C-alpha positions in Angstrom: -104.6 -132.3 -60.5 -102.4 -132.9 -63.4 -102.0 -129.9 -65.8 -101.9 -130.8 -69.5 -98.7 -129.9 -71.2 -100.7 -128.7 -74.2 -104.4 -128.0 -74.4 -106.2 -126.9 -77.6 -109.9 -126.0 -77.2 -112.3 -125.1 -80.0 -109.7 -123.8 -82.4 -111.0 -122.4 -85.6 -109.2 -120.5 -88.4 -110.7 -119.1 -91.6 -109.2 -117.4 -94.5 -112.0 -115.3 -96.0 -114.8 -117.8 -96.7 -112.5 -120.8 -96.6 -112.7 -122.7 -93.3 -109.3 -124.2 -92.6 -109.7 -125.3 -89.0 -113.2 -126.0 -87.5 -113.5 -126.5 -83.7 -110.3 -128.5 -83.2 -109.8 -129.7 -79.6 -107.3 -132.0 -78.0 -104.9 -132.3 -75.0 -101.4 -133.6 -74.8 -99.7 -134.9 -71.6 -96.1 -134.6 -70.7 -94.0 -137.4 -72.2 -96.4 -138.1 -75.0 -95.9 -137.8 -78.8 -98.9 -136.9 -81.0 -99.1 -136.5 -84.7 -101.6 -134.3 -86.7 -103.0 -136.3 -89.6 -105.1 -135.2 -92.5 -105.2 -134.8 -96.3 -103.2 -132.1 -98.1 -104.8 -128.7 -97.4 -106.5 -129.9 -94.3 -104.8 -127.3 -92.1 -102.1 -129.2 -90.4 -99.5 -126.5 -90.7 -102.1 -123.8 -89.9 -102.9 -125.7 -86.7 -99.2 -125.9 -85.6 -98.8 -122.2 -86.5 -101.8 -121.3 -84.2 -100.4 -123.5 -81.4 -97.1 -121.7 -81.4 -98.6 -118.2 -81.8 -97.3 -117.6 -85.3 -100.9 -117.4 -86.6 -103.9 -116.1 -84.7 -107.0 -118.3 -84.6 -110.5 -116.9 -85.2 -111.9 -118.8 -82.2 -110.7 -121.1 -79.4 -107.6 -121.1 -77.2 -104.3 -122.8 -76.7 -102.8 -123.3 -73.3 -99.2 -124.4 -72.5 -98.9 -126.0 -69.0 -102.1 -124.1 -68.1 -100.9 -120.7 -69.4 -102.7 -119.1 -72.3 -100.4 -119.3 -75.3 -99.0 -115.9 -76.1 -95.8 -115.5 -77.9 -95.1 -112.2 -76.0 -95.2 -114.2 -72.7 -91.6 -115.0 -71.8 -92.8 -118.0 -69.7 -94.6 -119.5 -72.7 -91.6 -118.9 -74.9 -89.4 -120.6 -72.4 -91.7 -123.7 -72.4 -92.2 -124.2 -76.1 -89.6 -125.0 -78.8 -90.8 -125.2 -82.5 -89.4 -125.9 -85.9 -91.8 -124.8 -88.6 -91.0 -124.3 -92.3 -90.5 -120.5 -92.0 -88.0 -120.4 -89.2 -85.7 -117.4 -89.2 -82.0 -117.5 -88.5 -79.6 -114.7 -87.3 -78.1 -113.8 -90.7 -74.8 -112.4 -89.3 -74.1 -115.3 -86.9 -72.4 -118.6 -87.8 -74.2 -121.9 -87.2 -72.5 -122.4 -83.8 -73.0 -118.8 -82.7 -76.7 -119.0 -83.6 -77.2 -122.2 -81.6 -75.3 -120.7 -78.6 -77.4 -117.6 -78.7 -80.7 -119.6 -78.9 -79.6 -121.7 -75.9 -78.7 -118.7 -73.7 -81.7 -116.7 -74.8 -84.0 -119.3 -73.4 -82.3 -119.7 -70.1 -80.0 -122.6 -71.0 -76.3 -122.8 -71.6 -74.0 -123.8 -74.5 -73.3 -127.3 -73.2 -75.7 -129.1 -75.6 -74.4 -127.3 -78.7 -71.5 -129.5 -79.6 -73.4 -132.7 -79.1 -76.3 -131.5 -81.2 -73.9 -130.3 -84.0 -72.4 -133.8 -84.1 -75.8 -135.6 -84.0 -77.1 -133.6 -86.9 -73.9 -133.7 -89.0 -73.5 -129.9 -88.8 -69.9 -129.8 -87.5 -68.4 -129.2 -90.9 -70.7 -126.1 -91.3 -70.3 -124.8 -87.8 -68.5 -121.6 -88.9 -70.8 -120.9 -91.9 -73.5 -118.3 -92.1 -77.0 -119.7 -92.6 -77.3 -118.1 -96.1 -74.5 -120.4 -97.3 -76.2 -123.6 -96.1 -78.0 -126.1 -98.3 -81.8 -126.5 -97.8 -81.1 -129.8 -95.9 -78.5 -128.1 -93.7 -81.0 -125.3 -92.9 -83.6 -127.8 -92.0 -81.2 -129.6 -89.6 -80.2 -126.2 -88.1 -83.9 -125.5 -87.4 -84.1 -128.8 -85.6 -80.9 -128.1 -83.8 -82.3 -124.8 -82.6 -85.0 -126.8 -80.7 -82.7 -129.3 -79.1 -80.0 -126.9 -77.7 -82.6 -125.0 -75.5 -84.7 -125.9 -72.5 -88.2 -127.1 -73.5 -91.3 -128.8 -72.1 -93.4 -128.8 -75.4 -91.9 -129.4 -78.8 -93.7 -128.5 -82.0 -92.4 -129.9 -85.3 -93.8 -129.5 -88.8 -92.7 -132.4 -91.0 -89.3 -132.7 -89.3 -88.3 -135.6 -91.6 -88.3 -133.4 -94.6 -84.9 -133.2 -96.3 -83.4 -135.8 -94.0 -81.7 -138.9 -95.4 -82.3 -142.4 -94.1 -79.7 -142.0 -91.4 -81.1 -138.6 -90.4 -84.6 -140.1 -90.1 -83.3 -142.9 -87.9 -81.6 -140.3 -85.7 -84.9 -138.3 -85.6 -86.9 -141.3 -84.3 -84.3 -142.0 -81.7 -84.2 -138.3 -80.6 -88.0 -138.1 -80.3 -87.9 -141.2 -78.1 -85.4 -139.5 -75.9 -87.6 -136.4 -75.8 -90.5 -138.6 -74.6 -88.3 -140.2 -71.9 -87.3 -136.7 -70.7 -91.0 -135.8 -70.2 -91.3 -133.5 -73.2 -94.7 -133.3 -74.9 -94.2 -133.5 -78.7 -96.7 -132.4 -81.4 -95.8 -133.0 -85.0 -97.2 -133.1 -88.5 -95.6 -135.9 -90.6 -96.0 -137.8 -93.8 -93.6 -140.5 -92.9 -95.5 -143.7 -91.9 -92.3 -145.3 -90.5 -91.6 -142.4 -88.2 -95.2 -142.3 -87.1 -95.3 -146.0 -86.3 -92.0 -145.8 -84.5 -92.6 -143.0 -82.1 -96.2 -141.7 -82.0 -98.5 -142.4 -79.0 -101.6 -140.4 -80.2 -103.1 -139.4 -83.6 -105.1 -136.3 -84.1 -107.1 -136.3 -87.3 -108.4 -133.1 -88.9 -110.1 -132.2 -92.1 -111.9 -135.5 -92.6 
């Protein structure tokens, strides 16, 4: 029996009396790309935060390749890479050192680092500390942190933000390569061109 790469069942999240997520369920197979759609304030980011374990749902469960999602579980951490808006960087490490550490910490090696730096145009900033980067460079570093490490599930919150036209073209191509490699990708996006170019499934919430 095939195990879903990502399974979300009955997920609910409330903030006081405000219901943000109400019984959200879906599955995502390996090698498929799904986008979470909904109006502003519908809970797209909250859903992604619950999926990666950065926020705790009030009900329901998330499973990654059959394992209950728990950010303290090293096997779950090894399977899932994520770039959300609040990603932290190692403040005392340069860009290249940060990426090398991320790769090694998740059981990989430094081999992809140079390629990813070049793809994302971060080579000129390779020796800079994260605090010295522009907001666009920090966003690209967050994406780079996902692509230098092993992963079976990739979670991205509006990855097109602060990317120029060339960067968005690169992103679409990169996501296609992720699909070809068998990675399951879940993203929230407001870019209709990106959605039309790469998405296999649409998950609508808050309607």
